[in-house]
SERO-219932 format. One record per residue (C-alpha): z, y, x. Coordinates in steps of 0.5 Angstrom, whole numbers, padded with zeros to 4 digits, always signed. Each point is the difference from the previous one (the first is absolute). Example, Ala and Ser with C-alpha at 12.3 -4.5 7.8 and 13.67 -1.06 7.14 Angstrom:
REM residues 2
+0016-0009+0025-0002+0007+0002
REM end
This chain:
REM residues 263
-0045+0012+0019-0002-0004+0006+0005+0003+0004+0005-0001-0005-0001-0007-0001+0000-0001+0008+0007+0003+0000+0002-0004-0005-0002-0007+0003+0003+0003+0007+0007+0002-0004+0001-0007-0003-0002-0004+0006+0006+0004+0004+0005+0001-0006+0000-0007-0002+0002-0003+0007+0007+0003-0002+0005-0005-0004+0003+0005-0004-0007+0002-0003-0001-0007-0001+0006-0001-0004-0001+0006-0004-0007-0001-0002+0001-0008-0001+0007-0002-0002+0003+0006-0003-0005+0000-0006+0002-0008-0001+0007+0002+0000-0001+0006-0005-0004-0005-0004+0005-0006+0000+0006+0005-0002-0001+0001-0007-0003-0007-0001+0006-0003+0003+0004+0004-0006-0005-0002-0005+0001-0007+0002+0007+0001-0001-0001+0002-0007-0003-0007-0002+0004-0003-0005+0005+0005+0000+0004+0002-0006-0003+0007-0002+0007+0003-0002+0002-0002+0007-0006+0003+0004+0000+0007-0004+0008+0000+0001-0001-0001+0008-0006+0005+0000+0002+0005-0006-0001+0006+0004-0007-0001+0003-0003-0002-0007+0003+0007-0003-0005+0004-0004-0006-0005+0001-0001-0004-0006-0006+0003-0002-0004-0003+0006+0001-0007-0003-0005+0001-0006-0001-0007-0003+0004-0003+0005+0007-0002-0002+0006-0004+0002+0001-0002+0007-0008+0002+0002+0002+0007-0002+0006+0000+0004-0004-0003+0006-0006+0005-0001+0006+0006+0001+0003-0003+0006-0007-0001+0003-0001+0007-0001+0005+0003+0004-0003-0003+0006-0006+0004-0001+0003+0005+0005+0000-0006+0005-0008+0001+0000+0000+0007+0001+0005-0001+0007-0005-0004+0003-0006+0005+0000+0005+0005+0003+0004-0005+0005-0006-0003+0003-0005+0006+0002+0006+0003+0003+0001-0006+0005-0007+0000+0002-0001+0008+0000+0006+0001+0004-0003-0004+0006-0007+0002-0001+0001+0006+0004+0007+0000+0004-0002-0007+0001-0006+0002+0004+0004+0004+0005+0003-0006+0003-0007-0004+0001-0003+0007+0002-0006-0001-0005+0001+0006-0004-0003+0005+0006-0007-0003+0000+0000+0000-0008+0001+0007+0000-0005+0001+0005-0005-0003-0004-0005+0004-0005+0004-0002-0006+0003+0006-0004+0007+0000-0002-0001-0001-0007-0004-0006+0002+0006-0003+0004+0005+0001-0005-0004-0003-0005-0001-0006+0004+0007-0001+0001+0002+0002-0007-0005-0006-0002+0003-0005+0005+0007+0001-0003-0002+0001-0007-0005-0006-0001+0005-0005+0002+0006+0002-0004-0005+0001-0006-0003-0007+0001+0007-0003+0001+0003+0003-0006-0006-0002-0005+0001-0007+0003+0008+0000-0001-0001+0002-0007-0006-0005-0001+0006-0006+0002+0005+0004-0004-0005-0001-0006-0002-0007+0001+0008-0002+0001+0002+0004-0006-0006-0004-0004+0003-0007+0002+0007+0002-0001+0000+0004-0006-0007-0001-0003-0006+0003-0001+0003+0005-0005+0005+0003+0004-0005+0000+0006-0005+0004-0004+0004+0006-0001+0000+0001+0008-0007+0002-0002+0003+0006-0004-0002+0007+0001+0007+0001+0003-0001-0005+0005-0007+0002+0002+0001+0007+0001+0006-0002+0005-0004-0005+0004-0007+0004+0000+0002+0007-0001+0007+0001+0003+0000-0005+0005-0006+0003+0004+0003+0007-0001+0006-0002+0003-0004-0004+0006-0003+0007+0001+0006+0004+0000+0003-0005+0005-0006+0000+0005+0000+0007+0000+0007+0001+0002+0000-0006+0005-0006+0004+0003+0003+0007+0000+0006-0003+0003-0003-0005+0005-0004+0006+0003+0006+0004+0001+0005-0005+0003-0001-0005+0006+0004-0006-0002-0003-0004-0006+0006-0003-0002+0003+0008-0001-0007+0001-0004+0001-0006-0004+0007+0002-0002-0001+0007-0002-0006-0002-0004+0004-0006-0004+0004+0006-0003-0006-0001-0005+0003-0006-0002+0007+0003-0003-0003+0003-0006-0003-0006-0002+0006-0004+0001+0004+0005-0004-0005-0001-0006+0001-0008+0001+0008+0001+0000-0001+0005-0006-0004-0005-0004+0005-0006+0002+0006+0004-0003-0003+0003-0006-0001+0007+0002-0007+0000+0001-0006-0003-0005-0006-0001+0004-0006+0001-0005-0007+0003-0001+0002+0007+0000+0005+0000+0006-0005-0004+0004-0006+0005-0002+0005+0006+0002+0001-0003+0007-0007-0001+0001-0002+0007-0002+0006+0002+0005-0003-0005+0005-0007+0003+0000+0003+0007+0002+0005-0003+0005-0006-0004+0003-0005+0006+0000+0005+0004+0004+0002-0005+0005-0007-0002+0002-0001+0008+0001+0006+0000+0004-0002-0006+0004-0006+0002+0002+0003+0007+0002+0005-0003+0004-0004-0005+0004-0002+0004+0006-0004-0004+0005+0001+0005+0006+0008+0000-0001+0000-0007-0001-0004-0001+0007+0004+0005+0004+0007-0002-0003-0001-0008+0001-0003+0000+0007
REM end
């Protein structure tokens, strides 16, 4: 664990010099929290019928989520629920940006060869790089969700904000989010260990974002209803996918080949 901790500190010292990484970790979570809050602000004092007419497709089949909430508060909650997917995007995007530079980026600085020559095992090396990429993403996502919840309480009241602590939201933030983060990290490490350009690694790993965006758009147009059953199914699938990706990440990371090919 000491070796992994040292490696994580080293990774953070290097990758956070990159402006794109800083943007991903700091500003992206703020933007993702502000977007739904801006929409919520626009519904304050608005006519209920006008709001439902404007966002009708997004509210289809979600009435049961309101519980005791009625009127504009129910509509506000259903609107906010559409943006749960945004909080699943952050754990995918941020680790990809960090992990893509964690291996390929070391080629340009010539720091990977000395690292591979140390007694650290491949599993320890990849674990350190994975934690260095995933932890900032998870902390940023949690901070963004906290800002979102506080803003919701201020704009819509504590009753609506309290529903953000429902099993659906907690499952998404604390279970599916971290699993998506592991998927992103594994893909980024696998790809960055096989290519020589960090931008190419980032672009290829970013394909993970497409399924999440499809889920978001499906919600927006009323084609998909994000509920606990669907999130549990996604979580189960991600456990299997992550296990396979972690296995192949270790298998594909060949220290001798990387050293030879990158000289």
